[in-house]
C-alpha positions as MATLAB code, in Angstrom:
seq = 'XXXXXXXXXXXXXXXXXXXXXXXXXXXXXXXXXXXXXXXXXXXXXXXXXXXXXXXXXXXXXXXXXXXXXXXXXXXXXXXXXXXXXXXXXXXXXXXXXXXXXXXXXXXXXXXXXXXXXXXXXXXXXXXXXXXXXXXXXXXXXXXXXXXXXXXXXXXXXXXXXXXXXXXXXXXXXXXXXXXXXXXXXXXXXXXXXXXXXXXXXXXXXXXXXXXXXXXXXXXXXXXXXXXXXXXXXXXXXXXXXXXXXXXXXXXXXXXXXXXXXXXXXXXXXXXXXXXXXXXXXXXXXXXXXXXXXXXXXXXXXXXXXXXXXXXXXXXXXXXXXXXXXXXXXXXXXXXXXXXXXXXXXXXXXXXXXXXXXXXXXXXXXXXXXXXXXXXXXXXXXXXXXXXXXXXXXXXXXXXXXXXXXXXXXXXXXXXXXXXXXXXXXXXXXXXXXXXXXXXXXXXXXXXXXXXXXXXXXXXXXXXXXXXXXXXXX';
ca = [
       0.133   -0.060    0.155;
       1.240    3.308   -0.707;
       1.875    4.538    2.719;
       0.287    8.394    3.839;
       3.716    8.714    6.081;
       5.716    8.163    3.118;
       3.968   10.691    0.905;
       3.895   13.290    3.619;
       6.304   15.235    2.328;
       4.774   15.789   -1.075;
       1.453   16.808    0.591;
       1.331   20.654    1.295;
      -1.723   23.318    1.960;
      -1.780   25.058   -0.389;
      -0.100   22.291   -2.624;
       3.353   23.253   -4.266;
       4.407   22.294   -7.711;
       7.194   20.412   -8.267;
       8.278   22.229  -11.231;
       5.892   25.368  -11.193;
       7.192   27.189  -14.684;
       6.631   23.165  -16.989;
       3.912   22.733  -15.017;
       1.932   26.096  -15.446;
       2.959   26.218  -19.548;
       1.553   22.328  -19.868;
      -1.380   23.524  -17.960;
      -2.153   26.101  -20.248;
      -1.886   23.342  -22.973;
      -4.804   21.762  -22.410;
      -7.772   23.313  -23.777;
     -11.575   22.767  -24.274;
     -11.026   23.547  -28.088;
      -8.642   20.530  -28.659;
     -10.852   18.043  -26.276;
     -13.970   18.752  -27.684;
     -12.541   18.003  -31.033;
     -11.320   14.949  -30.497;
     -14.321   13.597  -28.669;
     -16.254   14.505  -31.736;
     -14.167   11.590  -33.279;
     -13.941    9.325  -30.971;
     -18.056    9.248  -29.952;
     -19.154    9.916  -33.963;
     -21.351    7.652  -36.112;
     -18.495    6.640  -37.658;
     -17.052    4.378  -35.069;
     -20.284    2.563  -34.374;
     -19.814    2.783  -30.894;
     -15.966    1.238  -30.434;
     -17.157   -2.185  -29.416;
     -15.060   -5.194  -28.411;
     -13.916   -6.135  -31.131;
     -15.156   -4.079  -34.104;
     -13.362   -2.420  -36.913;
     -14.670    0.963  -34.957;
     -12.443    0.193  -32.515;
      -9.660   -0.525  -34.317;
     -10.069    2.882  -36.235;
      -9.910    4.704  -32.493;
      -6.768    3.158  -31.709;
      -4.955    3.803  -34.963;
      -6.416    7.448  -34.139;
      -5.042    7.136  -30.729;
      -1.627    5.650  -32.202;
      -1.202    8.882  -34.635;
      -1.264   11.345  -31.993;
       0.679    9.669  -30.291;
       3.215    9.422  -32.789;
       2.586   13.025  -33.327;
       3.336   14.205  -30.246;
       6.737   12.233  -30.019;
       5.582    9.326  -27.858;
       7.823    6.191  -27.577;
       6.262    2.452  -27.928;
       4.781    0.964  -25.210;
       3.141   -2.273  -26.730;
       4.707   -5.385  -27.820;
       8.394   -5.501  -27.539;
       8.784   -1.701  -27.200;
       8.242   -1.524  -31.201;
       4.487   -1.145  -31.046;
       2.227    1.058  -29.815;
      -0.162   -1.998  -29.765;
      -0.166   -4.455  -26.726;
      -2.366   -7.645  -28.636;
      -3.691   -9.844  -26.467;
      -6.055  -12.968  -27.311;
      -9.792  -13.670  -26.077;
     -11.663  -16.848  -26.730;
     -15.296  -15.817  -27.968;
     -18.408  -18.331  -27.187;
     -22.329  -18.377  -26.980;
     -24.246  -20.301  -24.494;
     -26.801  -22.925  -25.452;
     -29.742  -22.321  -23.670;
     -31.157  -25.061  -24.739;
     -28.956  -27.406  -23.637;
     -27.616  -25.210  -20.390;
     -29.872  -25.575  -17.202;
     -29.901  -25.785  -13.414;
     -31.733  -27.809  -10.973;
     -32.350  -28.847   -7.102;
     -31.481  -32.344   -6.255;
     -33.396  -33.847   -3.448;
     -34.213  -37.362   -2.212;
     -36.807  -37.966   -4.651;
     -35.156  -36.291   -7.884;
     -34.775  -33.058   -9.379;
     -36.826  -29.852   -9.622;
     -36.172  -27.924  -12.939;
     -35.033  -23.687  -12.184;
     -36.618  -22.073  -14.993;
     -33.995  -19.615  -16.335;
     -35.315  -16.208  -16.416;
     -37.541  -16.588  -13.780;
     -35.979  -18.883  -10.922;
     -32.590  -17.706  -11.830;
     -29.811  -16.050  -14.259;
     -26.140  -15.738  -14.536;
     -24.234  -13.213  -14.587;
     -22.525  -10.836  -16.897;
     -19.287  -13.011  -17.005;
     -21.331  -16.400  -16.599;
     -20.752  -17.782  -20.042;
     -18.510  -20.965  -19.362;
     -18.259  -24.783  -20.094;
     -19.041  -25.853  -16.890;
     -21.298  -29.138  -14.985;
     -21.033  -28.400  -10.890;
     -23.147  -29.856   -9.046;
     -22.466  -30.107   -4.692;
     -24.492  -29.952   -1.272;
     -25.500  -25.834   -0.137;
     -24.275  -23.807    2.513;
     -25.881  -20.352    3.944;
     -23.640  -18.290    4.562;
     -25.707  -14.929    5.896;
     -25.566  -12.217    3.250;
     -21.456  -13.122    2.591;
     -20.207   -9.811    4.925;
     -16.801  -10.385    6.145;
     -17.810  -11.395    9.481;
     -20.262  -14.323    8.002;
     -17.498  -16.528    6.622;
     -15.110  -17.472    9.599;
     -16.081  -21.250   11.146;
     -18.003  -21.931    8.014;
     -17.435  -25.690    6.854;
     -17.811  -24.945    3.272;
     -15.362  -28.289    1.987;
     -16.551  -27.357   -1.817;
     -19.864  -26.950   -1.425;
     -21.903  -24.014   -3.213;
     -22.013  -20.876   -0.683;
     -25.456  -19.251   -0.887;
     -26.272  -15.824    0.258;
     -28.761  -12.952    0.463;
     -28.399   -9.879   -1.669;
     -27.689   -6.755    0.145;
     -26.820   -3.534   -1.280;
     -24.127   -3.561    2.239;
     -21.390   -6.060    0.949;
     -19.785   -5.533   -2.122;
     -20.475   -7.694   -5.130;
     -16.733   -8.847   -5.628;
     -16.185   -9.190   -2.131;
     -18.323  -11.649   -1.366;
     -16.991  -13.821   -4.245;
     -13.763  -13.385   -3.368;
     -14.275  -14.601    0.456;
     -16.752  -17.309   -1.063;
     -13.645  -18.426   -3.043;
     -11.175  -18.208   -0.402;
     -13.006  -19.967    2.079;
     -13.351  -23.367   -0.691;
     -16.976  -22.947   -2.176;
     -17.204  -24.257   -5.348;
     -19.211  -21.364   -6.180;
     -22.014  -18.709   -5.127;
     -25.459  -18.833   -5.164;
     -26.842  -15.247   -4.906;
     -31.080  -15.072   -3.647;
     -33.528  -12.796   -3.252;
     -34.293  -11.375    0.532;
     -36.380  -13.535    2.942;
     -39.193  -12.337    2.962;
     -38.298   -8.995    0.867;
     -39.786   -7.448   -2.047;
     -37.193   -9.222   -4.983;
     -38.307   -6.788   -7.521;
     -34.806   -5.697   -8.565;
     -33.698   -9.510   -9.246;
     -36.824  -10.406  -11.473;
     -35.984   -7.931  -13.483;
     -32.612   -8.232  -14.216;
     -33.900  -12.393  -14.644;
     -35.933  -11.587  -17.463;
     -33.059   -8.762  -18.895;
     -30.378  -11.227  -18.612;
     -32.177  -14.037  -20.420;
     -31.481  -11.507  -24.176;
     -28.345  -10.846  -23.084;
     -27.084  -13.931  -22.597;
     -28.478  -14.964  -26.305;
     -25.376  -12.757  -27.255;
     -21.964  -13.940  -27.763;
     -19.515  -13.252  -25.167;
     -15.680  -13.044  -24.585;
     -14.779  -15.709  -22.242;
     -12.689  -14.986  -18.576;
      -9.109  -15.210  -18.869;
      -8.865  -17.338  -15.923;
     -10.815  -19.615  -15.019;
     -14.694  -19.022  -13.624;
     -15.833  -19.100  -10.266;
     -19.641  -19.666  -10.885;
     -21.911  -17.603   -9.640;
     -25.539  -18.004   -9.807;
     -28.323  -15.463   -9.039;
     -32.307  -16.668   -7.815;
     -35.497  -14.965   -7.691;
     -38.175  -15.576   -4.568;
     -39.164  -18.570   -6.638;
     -35.311  -19.950   -7.058;
     -34.690  -19.595   -3.668;
     -38.191  -20.989   -2.283;
     -37.099  -24.632   -4.641;
     -33.696  -24.222   -3.371;
     -34.539  -24.256    0.295;
     -37.684  -26.268    0.235;
     -39.101  -23.241    2.087;
     -39.532  -19.242    2.021;
     -37.716  -18.008    5.177;
     -34.292  -17.473    6.054;
     -31.881  -20.274    7.005;
     -29.552  -20.376   10.247;
     -25.836  -19.206    9.134;
     -23.496  -21.723    8.482;
     -26.850  -24.106    7.342;
     -26.623  -27.114    5.336;
     -29.317  -27.196    3.178;
     -31.262  -30.471    2.605;
     -31.528  -29.968   -1.436;
     -28.479  -29.886   -3.881;
     -27.742  -27.789   -6.736;
     -26.088  -28.443  -10.148;
     -25.341  -25.509  -12.427;
     -25.007  -26.918  -16.593;
     -23.614  -24.656  -18.874;
     -22.867  -25.359  -22.446;
     -21.630  -23.256  -25.214;
     -22.481  -23.197  -28.577;
     -20.221  -25.154  -31.018;
     -16.544  -24.282  -30.325;
     -15.340  -21.187  -28.786;
     -13.694  -18.366  -31.072;
     -10.074  -17.032  -31.173;
     -10.295  -13.257  -31.321;
      -6.807  -11.185  -31.177;
      -7.669   -7.871  -29.440;
      -5.726   -4.559  -28.602;
      -4.786   -2.128  -26.075;
      -2.582    1.306  -27.028;
       0.238    1.822  -24.756;
       2.548    4.928  -25.158;
       5.616    5.535  -23.377;
       6.763    9.165  -22.068;
      10.384    8.196  -20.494;
      11.566   10.110  -17.721;
      14.723   12.306  -17.324;
      15.907   10.602  -13.953;
      19.114    7.605  -14.547;
      16.896    5.870  -11.428;
      13.315    6.699  -10.809;
      12.813    7.323  -15.032;
      12.552    3.106  -14.331;
       9.319    3.501  -12.567;
       6.479    4.056  -14.022;
       3.130    6.078  -13.563;
       0.655    4.521  -15.480;
      -2.311    6.540  -16.861;
      -5.009    4.029  -17.728;
      -9.078    4.787  -19.823;
     -10.617    2.376  -21.557;
     -11.693    3.929  -24.908;
     -14.296    0.944  -25.843;
     -18.554    1.119  -25.576;
     -21.049   -1.358  -26.467;
     -21.338   -1.116  -29.849;
     -25.226   -0.867  -31.468;
     -28.116   -2.561  -31.031;
     -31.350   -3.081  -32.854;
     -29.741   -0.982  -35.499;
     -28.973    2.089  -32.925;
     -25.221    3.369  -32.204;
     -24.082    3.729  -28.657;
     -21.740    6.276  -29.059;
     -20.203    6.210  -25.670;
     -19.304   10.281  -25.228;
     -18.878   10.275  -21.484;
     -18.384    6.184  -21.091;
     -15.375    6.135  -21.990;
     -14.849    9.125  -24.305;
     -14.103   11.367  -21.916;
     -11.329    9.498  -20.070;
      -9.688    8.341  -23.585;
      -9.390   11.985  -24.645;
      -8.401   13.140  -20.746;
      -5.551   11.176  -21.890;
      -4.978   12.676  -25.010;
      -4.974   15.995  -23.287;
      -2.680   15.348  -20.916;
       0.034   13.656  -23.443;
      -0.192   16.405  -24.988;
       0.276   18.624  -22.134;
       3.660   16.112  -21.192;
       4.607   17.224  -24.464;
       4.957   20.768  -23.546;
       6.335   20.080  -19.714;
       8.966   17.816  -20.883;
      10.452   14.690  -19.304;
       9.461   13.985  -15.647;
      11.641   12.051  -13.546;
       9.567    9.281  -13.345;
       8.658    7.848  -16.922;
       4.624    7.616  -17.480;
       2.727    4.899  -19.590;
      -0.243    5.988  -21.633;
      -2.773    3.329  -21.692;
      -6.120    2.929  -23.400;
      -7.498   -0.500  -22.956;
     -10.165   -2.587  -24.549;
     -12.790   -4.930  -23.023;
     -13.859   -2.883  -20.163;
     -17.493   -2.872  -20.856;
     -16.601   -7.066  -21.120;
     -15.312   -7.606  -18.027;
     -12.183   -5.249  -17.710;
     -10.354   -8.018  -20.391;
      -7.747   -5.450  -21.553;
      -6.555   -4.059  -18.363;
      -6.597   -7.926  -16.972;
      -4.424   -8.729  -19.941;
      -2.300   -6.207  -19.294;
      -1.607   -6.339  -15.804;
      -0.833   -9.872  -16.164;
       1.888   -9.059  -18.802;
       2.475   -5.463  -18.328;
       4.598   -4.223  -21.682;
       7.585   -2.560  -20.408;
      11.186   -1.529  -20.783;
      13.306   -4.531  -19.579;
      13.555   -3.116  -15.904;
      10.975   -0.954  -15.950;
       7.864   -1.406  -13.629;
       4.595    0.148  -13.177;
       4.288    1.697   -9.431;
       1.075    3.407   -9.043;
      -2.220    3.639  -11.499;
      -4.250    6.991  -12.307;
      -7.722    5.387  -13.857;
     -10.539    7.959  -15.405;
     -13.683    6.807  -16.474;
     -16.716    8.574  -16.963;
     -15.602   12.344  -16.267;
     -18.131   14.551  -18.233;
     -21.536   14.636  -16.909;
     -23.558   15.597  -13.665;
     -22.619   19.306  -11.777;
     -19.590   21.077  -12.450;
     -18.371   20.737   -9.256;
     -18.853   17.428   -8.619;
     -16.189   14.273   -8.675;
     -15.881   11.483   -6.669;
     -12.696    8.839   -5.953;
     -11.746    5.732   -5.064;
     -10.523    4.357   -2.899;
     -11.286    5.764    0.657;
     -10.714    5.482    4.441;
     -13.232    2.542    4.115;
     -11.425    0.620    1.899;
      -8.252   -1.567    2.310;
      -6.155   -0.103   -0.265;
      -6.786    3.585    0.654;
      -3.771    5.834   -0.531;
      -2.041    9.064   -0.292;
      -3.006    9.546   -3.878;
      -7.143    9.737   -2.969;
      -5.483   12.598   -0.334;
      -3.227   14.194   -2.953;
      -6.455   14.471   -5.424;
      -8.233   16.205   -2.402;
      -5.250   18.281   -2.191;
      -5.149   19.852   -5.683;
      -8.991   19.729   -6.415;
     -10.121   22.847   -4.996;
      -7.486   24.270   -7.318;
      -9.731   23.139  -10.495;
     -13.183   23.886   -9.283;
     -13.671   20.582   -7.627;
     -14.338   21.755   -3.356;
     -14.947   18.597   -2.172;
     -14.229   14.746   -3.778;
     -16.988   12.040   -2.988;
     -16.118    8.898   -2.472;
     -17.387    5.900   -4.919;
     -15.908    2.361   -2.877;
     -19.572    0.812   -4.937;
     -17.404    1.502   -7.587;
     -14.159   -0.244   -6.989;
     -14.560   -3.448   -9.056;
     -16.020   -1.788  -11.923;
     -13.335    0.366  -14.130;
      -9.560   -1.411  -14.907;
      -8.033    0.432  -11.482;
      -9.224   -2.652   -9.567;
      -6.946   -5.160  -12.389;
      -3.817   -2.922  -11.457;
      -4.555   -3.395   -7.719;
      -5.398   -6.983   -7.877;
      -2.681   -8.667  -10.367;
       0.135   -5.856   -9.659;
      -0.464   -5.055   -6.141;
       0.492   -0.858   -6.694;
      -1.314    1.972   -4.770;
      -4.215    3.174   -7.347;
      -6.798    5.876   -7.260;
      -9.889    5.976   -9.831;
     -11.653    9.298  -10.636;
     -15.241    9.219  -11.950;
     -18.601   11.672  -12.304;
     -20.832    9.215  -11.712;
     -23.834    7.822  -13.970;
     -27.105    9.365  -15.188;
     -29.768    9.004  -17.102;
     -28.328    8.345  -20.550;
     -25.536    5.592  -19.239;
     -25.359    2.981  -21.707;
     -28.142    4.544  -23.853;
     -27.647    5.367  -27.160;
     -28.059    9.167  -25.986;
     -24.543    9.704  -24.491;
     -23.609   11.750  -27.532;
     -20.962   14.557  -27.654;
     -24.046   17.195  -27.416;
     -24.627   16.697  -23.481;
     -20.539   16.872  -22.710;
     -19.186   19.207  -20.213;
     -16.143   20.116  -22.239;
     -14.570   22.462  -19.234;
     -14.871   19.375  -16.830;
     -13.049   17.433  -19.198;
     -10.365   20.110  -18.934;
     -10.541   20.641  -14.994;
      -9.890   16.998  -14.483;
      -7.251   16.564  -16.757;
      -5.599   19.288  -14.954;
      -6.211   17.614  -11.682;
      -4.387   14.447  -12.689;
      -0.873   16.775  -14.484;
      -0.907   18.415  -11.291;
      -0.753   15.343   -9.081;
       1.923   13.563  -11.769;
       3.903   16.947  -11.145;
       4.240   15.982   -7.351;
       4.720   12.214   -7.856;
       6.977   12.609  -10.277;
      10.285   12.073   -7.345;
      10.467   10.975   -3.825;
       8.759    8.028   -1.849;
       6.032    6.103   -3.213;
       5.748    3.169   -1.027;
];
């Protein structure tokens, strides 16, 4: 963890620039006119929503490459000779007719109806056939797991907004569960899960990118499905082993198709003979969700805004000059398909020999909602809390954000999470929250606050100026 103590020399009130002349010159280069023109291309109809994979995404990648070449950044991709980091994934479709789930009893089996009694999560496409007993683990909070005897059983938990989804799945796997079952809260209305069950039927009819690592199965039960599994509608005792077992069968349609995908990486090499090997990674996903039913989902805010912010920062650094530490600009694909691009890069970083990533600043959806509203994670509520949050809070008022609010609920929902999990480095995620146009074809350039992108970009540049030297933990 990046300790507050180690970064204390970097935090002053008011914040003092490391290189004031270079910083002021670079800040002036970040202009709304440039940001607007870049976003009008990235979120144009011609890029058809930048789905992963798609022709539009490939065009966006080459646009980013051309800009980095013009600014004089080095290739930061495969072998240090390309601006692209290539990775492969498999794409497949679930055979809904052959797949299914059943409650197994002494007297036989009872079918769980897909879309009515149960549904699968967005990363649930995989070939598997798993059966086993079921143990009730309360709401799956951290305090519910100690002392449970799972021994390869399914862990059953009640849905709760108080427990982060990624945490309960991680705890279940760490305590020896073979999979996680999330059911509607007992004796409460489950309208939201019923809605999701119906929605996921259509979602699972599409092809999906498969996980790059073995799937930890998760299955969601509505109230009717939970009643079939437990045999009654009331809540079991925590630790209770149910009399009924669960079978989860997932069959793919034919053979999975291998796809070649791209992240875009550009290196701004540092000037210090030793610190240049320590790389500050700036990331933003440049993909979106493509087209649906003939409509283009342009993704101007999500995440055209973060994409063009990194472009503005690259232009600013070309004016600033080399920092002591190196900076890697990383545009990742596949975020909308489960953080696939950042997972691939963090498992195989494309850095020069002897170089290593030491921190990550991630931008996603930074151009909507109130002009003075900006969110950050991790906060003190998370174990990953680090001094970059404190630094962002110190610099934010200089750019019109008087107080940063927390967004720890989004810890696992953007690419910073992979940098923290896979590389063990401190991260910070800046975000302006969702809005009425989130994942809709109405997320277009006409609704963007371009000055907000400018100010967030300036905030990041101020942070880089201070983070370029000194201890970082």
